[in-house]
Each structure stands twice: as C-alpha cells, then as structure tokens.
N, C-alpha and C positions, 0 to 999 in steps of 0.2 A: 381195345380187346375186347371181345366178346365172353358175358360168362352165363351159369345159366341162372334162369331166376331162382329161388329158393319154394315159390308158391305153385306155378304154374311152368318150371322146366322151359320155359321159353328161351331163345338167346336174346342178352340183352346187354347194351356198353357197359362198362364199366365204371364209367364218367354221367351214367344215367340218374335223377334223382327219384327216378320208382318205373318200375315195369310198366311198358307204353300196353302189352296185353292184357293184364289182371289190376294193373294198378300198384302195386306193392311196394314197398319202401324197402331200401336193404337195410339189409342188417346191420350193418354196419355203417352210420350214417355220415361216417368222414369220408367215404371216398364217393359219396353223389356229391355232387356241382350244386352250390345254394342259386337259387333265383332272384334277379335283381333287377327290378324295371329301374332302367336309371331318367329316360323323357317319355312320356307321354303327349302327344302334339296330335290333333285331329280336329277340323275344319267344324263350324257351330253350326253347319248345314245339315256336315254327315252326326254330330253330336244328336245334334234335334229330330233325326227320323230314326235314329236309336231307342231311342224314348218315346217316338209315337209310336213306332215295330211293339215296345217292352209291353208298353200300354193296351194295344191291342191282344198281345198274347194273351196277358192278367184274365180280360174278359172270361176267355173259355173256364179258365180255373175257380173265379169265382160264384159263375153257374153251376158248375158241380158243385162246388163248395155249397152253395145255397139250397142247391135240391136235396144233397144229403142231410143236411139240416133240417132240413124241413120234414124229410123221412124221417128219420130217427126221433125228431120229438113228435112227429105225430103217432111214432107206435108208443113211446114211453110215455105221453101225455096220461094218455087212459090207463096205462103199468102203474104208473106213480101217484095219479087219485082215485085209487077204488078205495 
C-alpha cells in the first residue's frame, strides 16, 4: 500500500525503510522492514578492481584537501605571528 511521505509528500510504500525521494525515515519504525545482509559473495578479481578504483578516486580528494590546507595555512600564518 502506498502512503504519503510526511516530509516530501511523495508516494512511498508502507513497508519501505525510508523515503526513496528525500530519505526520511518513517515516524513509526515498526512499519519499516529491517535490512539484513545474508551473504556477500564477490570474486577476488572484482574486489581487487574495486579497491584500485577507490584508491584512484581518493587522489582528487587528497589534492583538494592539501590545496585548501596550504591556502588556509598561508593566510593564517602571517595573521597568527604578528
């Protein structure tokens, strides 16, 4: 049965764990179904490539953090050593 989400008013299944549109959790958690992972089967080669992709995805984040740290340090250093 479809019900209205209390936050975004979209139609949501009454057995959904959260609203797929806005992510709101139902006010009555007993109505939602728990999610349980019973088995996780992944080949080693697939897992290896997932880890390689994750490590490459982290490189831009490290560059952004390093650049922000350098800029903030460059601005704050003269202000703190007056």
